[in-house]
C-alpha positions, 0 to 999 in steps of 0.5 A: 945368443938368446936375443938373436934366436928370437930376433931372426924369426921376427925379421924373417916374418917381417920380410915375408910380410913385406914381400907379400904386400908388394905382390898384392899391389902389382899392376897388370899391363893392358896389352890388348890391341898390341902385338907383332904385325902379320905379314899382310899388315906390315914389313916382314922380318929380314926385309931391308930398309930400302925394300920397306921404304919402297913397299910402304913409302916414307915413314912418319919419322925415323928414330936414330939407331942406339946400342950395339948392335944398332937398333933403329925404328921407323914410325908409320901411321899403323905400325912401328918397324924395328931394324938391326943395322938395315934389316927388319927384326920386328914390326908392331901394330899401333892401337 
């Protein structure tokens, strides 16, 4: 029983030290220049695929839908448009 009482505090100290070390090596993600597009710079949420293509032209590429609900994306020169089914859910400006 005496061995367990001295072992547990050492184990706890080891776990705390390992966790602190991991936190000290965390990296920051540079998000400058990214973000949701404003209404004037890209398609607005709720627009249909047909209305996006009519207003902005054909995309550079179309990425097939994945998941449930199906999420697809269209890549344009200045932004990427994300669709759920055939409706815009998000537009992200490219750097």
